Every structure is written in structure tokens, then in C-alpha cells.
N, C-alpha and C positions, 0 to 999 in steps of 0.2 A: 443064384443070381451072380453073374460074373463080376469080378472086382473092377474098379474103375479103369485100370490100365487095359485089361483084357477087353472090356467093352469098346474102348477106342481102337484097339488093334483090330478087333473083328470088323469094326465099321470101316477102317481106313486101309488096311494092308491090301496091296494089289488092286486098289480101287481108285487111286488118285491119278489124275492126269499129270503127266510130267510138265514141269515149268522149265523151259530151256532144254539144253542138251546135257547139262550136268544135274546131279542131285543137289539138294540144298547143302549137304555135307561137303561134297566135292567143290562146290562153288566157294564156300567160305574158306575151306582149307587152301584152295588155290590162291585166293586173295592174300591170305596170311603168308603163303610161300612166295609172294610177289610174282605170281604167274597170271597171265591173261585169262580172264573168265568169260564164259559165254554171255552172261548178264552181270551187271554190277550187283553184288550181294546186298541184301537189305535185311537188317536184323535190329530193329528198334528195341530199346530196352523197355519192354512193356510192363514188367514188374507188377505194380499195383493196378495198372490200367486193365490188365486182363481179368482181374477178379470181378470188377464191376461190369466189364463187357459181357462176361458170362452170366450175369444176373445175380451175383452174390454181393453181399456187403463185406467190408473188411472185418467187421465184428463177427460175421458168420463164419469166415474161414480161419479166424484167429487160432482156433484149436482143432479145426476139422481138416485133417490131412487129405481125405478123399475129395472134398469140395475144392480145396486148393489146387490139387493136381487136375481135377476135372476142368477147372477154369483155364489152366494153362493149355491143356490139350484141345479144348473147344476153340480157344482163340487161334491156335496154330492151324487147326483143321479148316477154319473159316478163312484165315488170311494168308496162309502158306508163306510165312516169312522164312528166311534162311537159317534160323536158329530159334530154339525155345529157351526163354529166360526163366529160371526158377523164380518163384515168388520169395522175396526176402523182406523182413521188416526189422526194425531196430531191436525188437524184443529178442530175436534170435541171437543178436550180438551181445546184448547186455545182461540178459537173465542169468547166465552162468556166474556172474560176479555178485549176484544179489541173493540174500536169503529169501526163501519163498514168502515169508510173512511180510517182507518189505516190498515185494514186486509191485503190488497194486498202486503204491504211492509214486512209482517212477514212470508209469505208462498211462497215457491219457487217450481214450477213444472219443472221438468227436462224431462227425457225421459219417454216413455210410461210405462216402468216397474220400474222406479225409485221411491223410497219412497218420500213422501212429506217432503221437508226440511223446517225448520222454524228458525226464529231469536228470541232470548229471548225477552220477553215483559217487563222485568225489569232488570236493570244492577247494581242497588245498593240495599242493604237490606232495606233502607228507602223506595225506590220505590216499592219494593215487598210488604212491610208491608202496604203501602198506598193503593195498589190495593185491598187488603182484607178489610182494615178498611173502605174504601169508597164503598165497596161492588160492585165493578165494574162488577163482575160476575152476579149480578142481573140486573144491568142497561142495559147490552148489550146482555142478554141471548136470548130474543125473536127472534131477527133477525139472530141468529147464526146458524151454521150448526149442532150444538148439537140439536137444535129444528127442523130445516128444513130438515135434512138428517139423523142424527143418530137415532133419536126417531122413525120416521116412518119406517126406515129400521128394527129396532129392533122389532117393532110391526108386521111388515110383516112376519118376521121369526118366531115369536111366534105364529102367526096365522097359519102358516104352521105346526109348531110343534103340535098344538092342533088338527088341521083338519086331521093330520096323526096319531091321537090317541096316541100321545107321543111315537112313535116308536123310534125317535131320538131326543136327547135334543139339545136345543140351548144354547150355552155358552155366557153369558153376561159378559163383562169385565168392571171393575170399577177401576179407579185410586185411590190409597191410599193417605193419607195425605203426606207421605214422597215422593211419586211419584210426586205429584203436587208441593211440595216445591222445588224439584230439577228442574222439567221440565220447569216451567215458567221463570227460570233464567239461566238455563243450569247447569249441574251437577258440573262441575269443579269450577264454580263460587260459588256455595253454599258450596262446600267443603272448599274453601278458607275462607269463612265467618265463618265457624264453628271453625276456628283457630284464625282468626283475629278480629272477632266482639265479643262484650260482650255476655256472655252466656245467660243473661236474654233477650237480643234482639233476639237471635236465638230461644230461647224458645217461646217468644211472637209470632214470625212469624210462628213457627210450630203449636202453639195453634190456630192461626187464620186459618191455612190450615185445621186443624182438624175440627173446627167448620163448615167451608164451606162444607167439605166432609160429615160430619154427616147430615147436612141439605140436601145434594144431595141424601142421601140414602132414604129420604122420597119420592123423585121422583121415585127411583127404586122400592120401595115398592108399589107405586100406579100404575106405568105403566109397570113394568117388572113382579114383583111377581104376581100381580093380573091378569096378562094375561098369566100365566103359567110358567114363568121362575123359575127354580129350581137350575140350575147349574151356579155358579158365579166364575169368575176368578178375584182375587184381584191383580192388577198390583202393585207389591211392588216397593218401592224406596229404599233408603239407600244402593244403590248397591255398593258403594265404601267406605262406612263409616268405620272408625276404630272400634275396639271392644269397646273402651270407649264411643264413640259416640252412638253406638247401645245401650249400657246399659243406657246412660244418656237420650237419646231422643227417643228411640224406642217405648216408651209407647204410643205415639200418634197413632201408627198403631195398637197396642193391643187394645186400647179403640175403635178404628174404627171397628175392627173385631168383637167386642162384639155386635155391632149393626147389622153388616152384617149378622151374623149367626142367628139373630132373623128374618131375612127376607128370607134368602135362606138356605135350608137344606144341599146343597152340595156346599161347598165353598173350593176353592183351591187357593194357593198363588203362584204367579210368582216371582221368585227371581234370580238375577244373580249378579256378581260382584267380586271384589278382595277378600274381607273378607267373602267369601261365607260360610265357615264352621261356623264361629261365628253367622252369620245370621240364618243358618239352626238350630243351637242349640237353638236359641231364639224361632224360629217359631215352633219347635217340641214340645214346652211346651204349645202352645196356644190352648186352647179348642175352637172348632168351625172351625179350619182349618183342613179339612178332607184329603187334599192331597197337595203336594208341587211339583210344576214344577220348577226344579232347573237346573241351567246351569253349565258351567265349570268356575273355577276361571279365572280371566282375565290374570293372569301371569302364568309362569311355575309351575307345581305341581309335587310332588315327586311320588305319586302312579300312576299305570297304570289305564286305564279307568275301567277295571273290578274291580280293587281294590277300586277305587273311588265310583263306583256304590254300591259295597257291604258296604263300610263304611257308606254311606248315608242310605242304607236300614236298617242297624243295628240300626242307630240312630232313624229311624222312626218306628221301630218294635212295633206293638201294638198300634200305635198312628195315623199314616197317610200313605196314598198311595204315592208311589214314582213315579214321572212322568219325563221321560227323554228319550233320544236317538232317532235318532243319533244327533250329533251336527249340528247346522244349517250350519256350514262351510262344513261339509261332505255332507250334503244334497244338497248343491249348487255345490260343486266342486269335490265330490268323485264319485265313481262308484257304480252301484247297488250292486255289490258283497261286497264292503266295507261297504255299508249301512246295508245289511243283516247281516254281521258279527257283527257290533256294536249293532244292535237291539237285536240279539241273546245273546250277551254278557251281555247287560243290563238286559234282562229278567232272565237269568240264575243266575246272581249275586244278583238280587233283590228278586225274589220270594221265596227263602228259609226263608226270614226274614219278608217281608211285601208284600202287593199287588203292582202290577205294572201297569202303563199305558204308552204305547209308545207315547211319546209326546216330541219332541225336546224342549230344554230349552228356546227357544225363537221362534219368528215367522219364518216360511219358507220364504226364500228370493224369490222375484219375478222372479229372474233369474235362480232358481233351475230347472233342467230338469224334465219334466213330468215323465220320467222313474225312476228317483230317488225318487220322491214322492210315486210313485206306489210301489217301492221296500220297502219303510218303511211299507206300509200297508201289502204287501205280506209277509214280514218277520214276522210281528206280528201274522198274521192269520195262518202262517205255524207252529208256535211253539205249542207244546203239552206238557201237564203235564206228567211226567214220572210215 
């Protein structure tokens, strides 16, 4: 019985009709290189959605690597987006910090389509610092899902990428230092510490997060890049930091990206949050970030969506590819017509200034209707240069 990757390669290789004049890989790479593409690339962050689209539950794939990979490959074979996103959940990120006997109390499985919920693994800054100083992430790594599920799933997808002659890229996602700093303690708690705790203690904690993340990049160089990974999403944190905090502490992510770009030629940054404009201004100056997947500000904003798209596109002009549209809320709750309109607005507001990739600012919700996801792809494929 052929293994999951070989089954899909046998089914698909040399049997797929071309979409446009470029391959999926060529199209996405050209957009990152700020070159004109035959079609506007479309690569929605399907993540959890592709699991249930393929007929599995999240509980079913939680420890089953083959079913996880099968879901990603089935989704791509049906939809033909310009990239395949790995499935990632919060257990991959947090389990290396937690002793095996304590893991069940930190993760909550709800319904078949619901995200994996988690409880913070540190509730004081001292506890968070101790996790890093005691190198808990090394002590508990081997038996964690990062090793038993995430890594083999990643290697299977990269095997598919290479056996399909790099027709479609696999997107590897890596948490940044600020993402880890917030996630293991919960965002709102870390924000409070940035105000109530001594600055030198906050800085020490962030530096510890940075050192762990820099060491983790050695793994990605060895297991991802050496097996063909070229496209990398950096999951940004600092999603609700104020401008002064971005200026004071944002350098940990800048140092991190210097090493990331030495490993992966096509790096993009995922960012969302209340102070989004200040974060975008900072990221637009970072050499090595070739594209930015940006979301909407958390609270009300003055400009219309087309005005917001254009404002960001002007900021990124000559620097980075803009990645957006539609909102994840619209993808879940809107109509196909509303989705087509927003995708078109994004492309038309963006492409006079920089290249565009149709990619909602965050992952597609598992409850999003299939016809809405297909509408995203159809709208991108339908648009033509004037």
C-alpha cells in the first residue's frame, strides 16, 4: 500500500491542467520578488479549515500524521491554490515546555471544527523566565507533538513538494520571539507586565525568548531548508503593543529575522493587532521580509477598506508584497459576492503600488463555508491586468 505522499504524487503528477502561464511556485516567488505575475497569486491560510474540508475532525488528526498530510494534499488538489499551508496548532508550540503528565490540563478539545484551546503555562513573569532559564523546552521536547506530529507532517509535505518538481510551494510557519513571549503566558498578561514590571526584567525575558528562537532556527535549517523549504511565514507577536513598546522591544524580532532570511529566500511576516500601522511601518524597513500578511486593526478605523489597502500598498511600494483580503470574518460569515467584491477591491487598490497576494490576514476559520473559500480563489483567478 503506497504511503500517503506517494498516493497523491501518483494521482497528480503530470496529470494537472496548468493554471495560467506560471506554475504556482513561480507565481508566488515572482510576487515576492516584486515582479509582475500572470495572475495574482492566491494562497489563503487554510490551516485548520483544510482538515474538516477533507472530512476529518481536529481530534482525529491530532496525533495522526498521515491523515493530517492527506487533508492538506486533498485540499490543494481540489482547490489549486498557489501554496500549501502546513497544519499547525498551539500544541506544537507549547508541548515542548510542558512535562507529559501535565499536558492534558493545558489543552482543551471541543467540537470537531473548533480550534484547540489552551491554558497559559506561566502566570507570573518569574515563572515565565524560569521556563527559559531552566531550558524546559529542551527537557520535554523529544516526547512532544513538535517532534511526533509537526516534524513528520512537515517532512511529508516537503517530500510532496519535491516529488512534484516544485510545482507548488509548502509554507513553513515559525513563531517569532514576541509571539512566543506572549503565547505561553497569554497576550493580555504580558501587556500588563510591560507596564507593571521593571523594564530590565521584561527585556531579560524577551532576550531569553530570542535565544530559544534563534536556536530553533537551526532545526529549521537542518530539517526544513535542507529538504526543500523556501517559503517561510514568521508568525509575528507584539500584536497589541503600543508604539513605544514596539520601538523599545521590537529589536528581538528584527534580530530573529536576520537569521531567518539566511535560511529561507522567501520570508513573509504575519501581523495583526490594534497598533497595526506602527507595526507595519517598522516591518516595512526590515530587509529580508519580502511580503507582509497584514490584518485589520482590532478597533474601529477611519478609512474604508479600499483606502486601507491603498495606504498599506503605498507604504510597501518598492519593498514588499502586500498580502490580504478578504477578512477572516467575511470568509466565515459573508456571501460569495461580498468576498469577490473585497478581493477585487484589494487587488485594484494594491497593484498600482506593489505586488499583491490574495491571503486573508489570518487563518480561515474551520466553520467557513466551502463556497466562500472557493469564492476567494475564483475572484483572484478572474482578475486581469488592464
